[in-house]
C-alpha positions as CSV (number, residue, x, y, z in Angstrom):
1,M,-28.3,-9.9,7.6
2,T,-25.6,-11.5,5.4
3,W,-24.0,-9.9,2.4
4,S,-24.6,-11.1,-1.2
5,L,-21.7,-11.1,-3.7
6,E,-24.2,-10.6,-6.5
7,S,-25.7,-7.6,-4.7
8,G,-22.3,-6.1,-4.0
9,R,-21.3,-6.6,-7.7
10,K,-24.5,-4.9,-8.9
11,A,-24.0,-2.0,-6.5
12,F,-20.4,-1.4,-7.4
13,L,-20.9,-1.7,-11.2
14,G,-23.9,0.6,-11.0
15,T,-21.9,3.2,-9.1
16,H,-18.8,2.9,-11.3
17,R,-20.0,2.7,-14.9
18,G,-19.9,-1.0,-15.2
19,M,-22.1,-3.8,-16.5
20,P,-22.4,-7.4,-15.3
21,D,-21.1,-8.8,-18.6
22,R,-18.1,-6.5,-19.2
23,S,-14.6,-6.3,-17.7
24,F,-13.0,-3.1,-16.4
25,W,-10.7,-3.1,-19.4
26,Y,-13.6,-2.7,-21.8
27,Y,-14.7,0.5,-20.0
28,L,-11.2,1.8,-19.8
29,L,-10.7,1.6,-23.6
30,K,-14.3,2.8,-24.2
31,S,-13.6,5.9,-22.0
32,Q,-10.7,6.8,-24.2
33,G,-12.5,6.1,-27.5
34,K,-10.1,3.3,-28.4
35,N,-12.4,1.8,-31.0
36,E,-9.7,-0.1,-32.8
37,E,-8.6,-1.9,-29.6
38,L,-12.3,-2.6,-28.7
39,A,-12.7,-4.4,-32.0
40,S,-9.4,-6.3,-31.8
41,E,-9.9,-10.1,-31.9
42,K,-6.8,-10.6,-29.6
43,L,-8.5,-8.6,-26.8
44,Q,-11.9,-10.1,-27.0
45,D,-11.3,-12.8,-24.3
46,V,-10.4,-10.0,-21.9
47,L,-13.0,-7.5,-23.0
48,T,-15.9,-9.9,-22.9
49,W,-14.8,-11.6,-19.7
50,V,-17.7,-11.7,-17.2
51,P,-17.0,-10.2,-13.7
52,N,-17.4,-12.5,-10.7
53,L,-15.4,-11.7,-7.6
54,S,-14.0,-8.6,-9.3
55,N,-14.5,-6.6,-12.5
56,C,-10.9,-7.2,-13.5
57,P,-9.7,-10.7,-14.6
58,E,-6.2,-10.3,-12.9
59,L,-7.7,-9.3,-9.5
60,D,-10.5,-11.9,-9.8
61,G,-7.9,-14.7,-10.2
62,E,-5.7,-13.4,-7.4
63,I,-8.7,-13.1,-5.0
64,S,-9.9,-16.5,-6.0
65,R,-6.5,-18.0,-5.2
66,L,-6.5,-16.2,-1.8
67,L,-9.9,-17.4,-0.8
68,K,-9.0,-21.0,-1.7
69,D,-5.6,-21.0,0.1
70,K,-5.4,-23.3,3.1
71,E,-3.7,-20.6,5.1
72,L,-6.9,-18.5,5.1
73,P,-9.4,-19.5,7.8
74,K,-12.6,-20.9,6.4
75,T,-14.7,-18.4,8.2
76,W,-12.6,-15.5,6.7
77,S,-12.9,-17.1,3.2
78,D,-16.6,-17.3,3.4
79,F,-16.9,-13.8,4.7
80,L,-14.6,-12.2,2.2
81,G,-16.1,-14.2,-0.7
82,S,-19.3,-12.1,-0.3
83,I,-17.4,-8.8,-0.9
84,F,-17.0,-7.6,-4.5
85,V,-13.7,-6.0,-5.5
86,G,-13.4,-3.6,-8.4
87,R,-11.1,-1.2,-10.2
88,T,-12.5,2.3,-10.7
89,L,-11.9,5.1,-13.2
90,E,-11.9,7.7,-10.4
91,T,-9.3,10.4,-10.9
92,E,-7.7,10.2,-7.5
93,V,-5.1,7.9,-5.9
94,N,-7.3,6.1,-3.4
95,A,-9.1,2.9,-2.4
96,D,-12.2,2.5,-0.2
97,S,-14.7,0.0,1.2
98,K,-18.4,0.4,1.3
99,Q,-21.2,-1.6,2.8
100,R,-24.9,-1.2,3.1
101,R,-27.8,-3.5,3.7
102,G,-27.1,-6.8,2.0
103,Q,-24.0,-5.7,0.0
104,A,-20.4,-4.8,0.4
105,W,-17.6,-3.9,-2.0
106,V,-14.0,-2.7,-2.2
107,G,-12.8,-0.2,-4.8
108,I,-9.3,0.7,-6.0
109,S,-8.6,3.5,-8.4
110,F,-6.8,2.8,-11.7
111,Q,-4.7,5.9,-11.0
112,Y,-3.4,4.3,-7.8
113,T,-2.5,1.1,-9.7
114,S,-0.8,3.1,-12.4
115,A,1.3,5.2,-10.1
116,I,2.7,2.4,-7.9
117,P,5.1,0.8,-10.5
118,A,7.2,4.0,-10.5
119,Y,8.0,3.5,-6.8
120,I,8.7,-0.2,-7.2
121,A,11.1,0.6,-10.0
122,A,12.7,3.4,-7.9
123,Y,13.3,0.8,-5.1
124,D,15.1,-1.5,-7.6
125,R,17.2,1.4,-8.9
126,W,17.9,2.7,-5.5
127,T,19.0,-0.7,-4.3
128,A,21.3,-1.2,-7.3
129,A,22.8,2.3,-6.6
130,F,23.3,1.5,-2.9
131,Q,25.1,-1.7,-3.8
132,R,27.4,0.2,-6.1
133,R,28.1,2.8,-3.4
134,Q,29.0,0.0,-1.0
135,T,31.6,-1.3,-3.5
136,T,33.1,2.0,-4.5
137,Q,32.6,3.9,-1.2
138,N,31.7,6.9,-3.3
139,D,29.3,9.2,-1.3
140,D,28.1,11.2,-4.2
141,P,24.3,11.5,-3.5
142,A,23.3,12.2,-7.1
143,P,22.4,8.5,-7.8
144,I,19.9,8.6,-4.9
145,M,17.9,11.4,-6.6
146,D,18.4,9.7,-10.0
147,A,16.7,6.6,-8.7
148,F,13.5,8.6,-8.2
149,A,13.6,10.4,-11.6
150,G,11.2,7.9,-13.1
151,I,8.5,8.9,-10.6
152,A,8.2,12.4,-12.2
153,I,8.3,10.9,-15.7
154,S,5.6,8.4,-14.9
155,R,3.1,11.2,-14.0
156,S,2.4,11.8,-17.7
157,S,0.9,8.3,-17.9
158,W,-1.4,8.3,-14.9
159,A,-2.1,11.8,-13.6
160,D,-4.2,13.0,-16.6
161,K,-7.8,12.1,-15.8
162,D,-8.7,12.1,-19.5
163,T,-5.9,9.7,-20.5
164,F,-5.7,6.7,-18.1
165,A,-2.7,5.5,-20.0
166,G,-1.5,3.2,-17.2
167,T,2.1,2.4,-16.4
168,H,4.8,4.4,-18.2
169,P,6.7,2.3,-20.7
170,T,10.1,3.2,-19.3
171,L,9.2,1.4,-16.1
172,S,9.0,-2.1,-17.6
173,T,12.6,-3.0,-17.2
174,G,15.2,-2.4,-14.4
175,P,18.5,-3.5,-13.0
176,R,19.5,-7.1,-12.4
177,G,17.4,-8.3,-15.3
178,R,14.1,-7.1,-14.0
179,N,11.4,-7.2,-16.6
180,A,7.7,-6.4,-17.1
181,E,6.6,-9.8,-15.7
182,Y,8.5,-9.2,-12.4
183,Y,7.1,-5.7,-12.0
184,D,3.6,-6.9,-12.8
185,E,3.8,-9.4,-10.0
186,V,5.0,-6.9,-7.4
187,V,2.4,-4.3,-8.5
188,L,-0.2,-7.0,-8.1
189,A,1.1,-7.7,-4.5
190,A,0.8,-3.9,-3.8
191,E,-2.8,-3.9,-5.1
192,M,-3.6,-7.0,-2.9
193,F,-2.1,-5.2,0.1
194,I,-4.5,-2.2,-0.6
195,I,-7.4,-4.6,-1.1
196,G,-6.3,-6.5,2.0
197,H,-6.3,-3.3,4.0
198,E,-9.9,-2.7,2.9
199,Y,-10.8,-6.3,3.6
200,G,-9.3,-5.7,7.0
201,H,-11.8,-3.0,7.8
202,H,-14.6,-5.4,7.0
203,L,-13.0,-8.2,9.0
204,L,-12.4,-6.0,12.0
205,G,-16.0,-4.9,12.1
206,H,-15.3,-1.3,11.2
207,T,-17.9,-1.3,8.5
208,S,-20.4,-3.9,9.8
209,K,-21.4,-5.7,12.9
210,R,-21.2,-9.0,10.9
211,A,-17.6,-9.5,11.7
212,K,-17.7,-8.7,15.4
213,S,-17.9,-12.4,16.2
214,F,-14.4,-12.8,14.7
215,R,-13.0,-10.8,17.7
216,L,-10.0,-9.9,15.6
217,T,-9.2,-6.7,17.5
218,E,-8.8,-8.7,20.7
219,H,-6.7,-11.3,18.8
220,L,-4.4,-8.6,17.3
221,R,-4.1,-6.9,20.7
222,D,-2.7,-10.2,22.2
223,E,-0.5,-10.9,19.2
224,L,1.0,-7.4,19.2
225,K,1.7,-7.7,22.9
226,K,3.7,-10.9,22.2
227,L,5.6,-9.1,19.4
228,G,6.3,-6.0,21.4
229,L,4.2,-3.8,19.0
230,Y,1.3,-3.1,21.3
231,R,2.3,0.4,22.2
232,L,2.9,1.4,18.6
233,V,-0.7,0.6,17.7
234,F,-2.9,0.7,20.8
235,L,-1.3,3.3,23.0
236,R,-1.4,6.2,20.6
237,S,-1.7,9.5,22.4
238,A,-2.6,13.1,21.6
239,S,1.2,13.8,21.4
240,Q,1.2,11.9,18.1
241,T,-1.6,13.9,16.6
242,T,-3.7,17.0,17.0
243,E,-6.5,17.3,19.5
244,P,-9.5,15.2,18.6
245,V,-12.0,16.9,16.3
246,A,-15.2,15.8,14.7
247,V,-14.8,13.6,11.7
248,K,-16.8,14.6,8.6
249,N,-19.7,12.3,7.8
250,P,-19.0,9.7,10.5
251,T,-20.9,6.4,10.4
252,P,-22.4,4.8,13.6
253,L,-19.6,2.2,13.4
254,R,-16.8,4.6,13.0
255,P,-16.0,6.7,16.1
256,Q,-15.1,10.4,15.8
257,N,-11.9,10.4,17.7
258,P,-9.0,10.6,15.2
259,L,-6.8,8.6,17.6
260,V,-9.2,5.7,17.5
261,L,-9.5,5.9,13.7
262,Q,-5.7,5.9,13.3
263,K,-5.5,2.8,15.4
264,E,-8.2,1.2,13.1
265,E,-6.1,2.1,10.1
266,L,-3.0,0.5,11.5
267,L,-4.9,-2.7,12.4
268,A,-6.3,-2.8,8.8
269,D,-2.7,-2.4,7.6
270,I,-1.6,-5.4,9.7
271,L,-4.4,-7.6,8.4
272,G,-3.7,-6.4,4.8
273,L,0.0,-7.5,5.1
274,E,-1.0,-10.8,6.6
275,L,-3.5,-11.4,3.7
276,V,-1.1,-10.5,0.9
277,G,1.6,-12.5,2.6
278,I,-0.4,-15.7,2.1
279,S,1.4,-17.7,-0.5
280,R,-1.5,-18.4,-3.0
281,G,0.6,-21.1,-4.6
282,S,4.0,-19.4,-4.6
283,A,6.9,-20.2,-2.4
284,K,6.2,-18.6,1.0
285,A,9.5,-16.6,1.1
286,I,8.8,-15.2,-2.4
287,A,5.2,-14.3,-1.5
288,V,6.3,-12.5,1.7
289,Q,9.1,-10.6,-0.1
290,R,6.7,-9.3,-2.8
291,A,4.1,-8.6,-0.2
292,V,6.3,-6.3,1.9
293,I,7.9,-4.5,-1.1
294,G,4.4,-4.0,-2.6
295,A,2.9,-2.8,0.7
296,V,5.7,-0.3,1.4
297,C,5.7,1.1,-2.1
298,A,1.9,1.5,-2.1
299,L,2.2,3.6,1.1
300,L,5.1,5.6,-0.3
301,A,3.2,6.3,-3.5
302,E,0.1,7.6,-1.7
303,A,2.2,9.7,0.7
304,D,4.4,11.3,-2.0
305,I,1.5,12.0,-4.3
306,K,-0.8,13.4,-1.6
307,H,2.1,14.9,0.4
308,H,0.8,13.2,3.5
309,W,4.0,12.2,5.3
310,F,3.0,13.7,8.7
311,L,-0.2,14.1,10.6
312,G,-2.5,17.0,9.9
313,E,-5.3,18.5,12.0
314,G,-8.0,15.9,12.5
315,D,-6.3,13.2,10.4
316,T,-8.1,9.9,10.5
317,H,-5.0,8.1,9.1
318,P,-1.7,7.8,10.9
319,S,1.4,9.4,9.3
320,T,2.8,7.3,6.5
321,I,6.1,7.0,8.5
322,D,4.2,5.4,11.4
323,R,2.4,3.0,9.0
324,I,5.6,1.9,7.4
325,A,7.3,1.5,10.8
326,V,4.6,-0.8,12.0
327,L,4.7,-2.9,8.8
328,L,8.5,-3.2,8.9
329,R,8.6,-4.2,12.6
330,L,5.7,-6.6,12.0
331,T,7.5,-8.2,9.1
332,K,10.6,-8.9,11.2
333,N,8.5,-10.6,13.9
334,L,5.3,-12.0,12.3
335,F,6.7,-13.9,9.3
336,H,9.6,-15.4,11.2
337,R,7.1,-17.8,12.7
338,D,7.2,-19.6,9.3
339,G,10.0,-22.2,9.3
340,E,10.9,-21.6,5.7
341,I,11.5,-17.9,6.3
342,A,13.0,-18.2,9.8
343,A,16.0,-20.1,8.4
344,N,16.6,-17.4,5.9
345,S,18.2,-14.0,6.7
346,M,16.6,-12.6,3.5
347,L,13.7,-11.0,5.5
348,D,16.0,-9.0,7.8
349,R,18.0,-7.7,4.9
350,L,14.8,-6.7,3.1
351,V,13.4,-4.8,6.1
352,S,16.7,-2.9,6.5
353,Q,16.7,-2.1,2.8
354,L,13.1,-0.9,2.8
355,A,13.7,1.3,5.8
356,A,16.6,2.9,4.1
357,F,14.7,3.3,0.8
358,S,11.7,4.8,2.6
359,T,14.1,7.3,4.2
360,A,15.4,8.2,0.8
361,C,11.9,8.5,-0.7
362,L,10.7,10.6,2.2
363,Q,13.7,12.9,2.1
364,A,13.6,13.3,-1.7
365,S,9.9,14.1,-1.6
366,L,10.2,16.7,1.1
367,H,13.3,18.2,-0.4
368,G,11.4,18.7,-3.7
369,K,8.6,20.5,-1.8
370,E,10.6,22.5,0.7
371,P,14.3,22.5,-0.1
372,T,15.2,25.2,2.4
373,I,14.0,23.0,5.3
374,Y,14.8,19.5,4.0
375,P,18.1,18.8,2.4
376,A,18.5,16.2,-0.3
377,P,19.0,12.6,0.9
378,T,22.5,11.3,1.5
379,W,24.1,7.9,1.6
380,N,25.1,8.4,5.3
381,Q,21.4,9.0,6.1
382,C,20.4,5.8,4.2
383,V,23.1,3.8,6.0
384,R,21.9,5.0,9.4
385,A,18.3,4.0,8.5
386,M,19.5,0.6,7.3
387,E,21.5,-0.1,10.5
388,T,18.6,0.7,12.7
389,S,15.9,-0.6,10.3
390,S,13.9,2.6,10.9
391,V,13.1,5.7,8.9
392,A,15.4,8.7,9.5
393,L,14.3,12.2,8.6
394,A,16.9,15.0,8.1
395,T,16.3,18.7,8.4
396,T,18.5,21.7,8.0
397,R,20.0,22.8,11.3
398,A,18.7,26.4,10.9
399,N,15.2,25.4,10.2
400,V,14.6,22.4,12.4
401,A,12.3,24.4,14.6
402,A,10.0,25.0,11.6
403,V,9.3,21.3,11.3
404,K,6.2,20.2,13.2
405,M,7.2,16.8,14.6
406,K,4.2,14.6,15.2
407,G,5.5,11.1,14.4
408,M,6.6,8.5,16.9
409,S,8.4,5.7,15.0
410,W,11.2,7.5,13.2
411,E,14.4,9.3,14.0
412,V,15.3,13.0,13.3
413,D,18.8,14.2,12.2
414,N,19.1,18.0,12.4
415,G,22.7,18.0,11.2
416,Q,24.3,18.3,14.7
């Protein structure tokens, strides 16, 4: 049985307080009692916009461009065009994909969308601080923590379930002339990575037998072998997680072994990055740069907010450190097949910077939660991460034994 976009649209809107003739922004303002904005003539085009591929005009346009792009195989385009994508007013940082008889949809919470800009802004601020440090050779670590100050401030805009205020106004500008337009584009890339990840589950046949004919798992297995990434994804072992336990509410298509589910999540990440890296009318190098920054910042936001840096008992998702490691290593290999990017060292620099930034974000987050075990991030730690293009975790020497090490793609510095 094939999926119907119309059926998926009706199912999603029926589940998430929507109507076929109203956009997400109408319901957002309505939920807050913003009657003046609802009556504004300037907003009527947006508020009365009719959902098609999505309940949000911005996402609808981006998905439409993706489906029409010549880089996307026609079979994928036809398949993905039957899946509705929507924003939700759920009060949790998450995204998911659903399918049942004749319908499929992907949902992304507005809280997730609203939280991500703080991490993208932190990346810009951290990068600017790192460049100053390289010039001055001043190892004062204070600017590292300062770069993440906006994350705490931003919570007042997105964490309150009764507010849904969106992006904090202080995050609309940044160093090197960054403005709201730039941040909006990178946030959209982050959202498209999240959506692409959920698309990936559908394409890989994790939610329906419809996609089994694509044989994408086999294709990715061969590609990852060529790129030297096969072990990272397909040869996960019990040493990287806890013993397999039963997964709550498993579906017939989703196995119960957490190791298998973690592999599926990594494969969905890989497809998500490939999908968001499709140019959609932009210069390829720019599209890929935004894709990788957006993807990494989306993962950092989820890990920091949910405090899910490492694996817990029965986790169905890999550690965030492993997920970022896979994306960064994939970026250095996969996109270099494109001639426009292969001739440009930009991508290698970007991967190194994002590895160092991820290190700083991880360390700052853990330090905030458990300062007696995890020291504050340092520039030397960031430099090591940049030189190796891998995430480096630091623990205090006295408490290193207290840290339950379950990752596989990152380095540990215990101060010795």
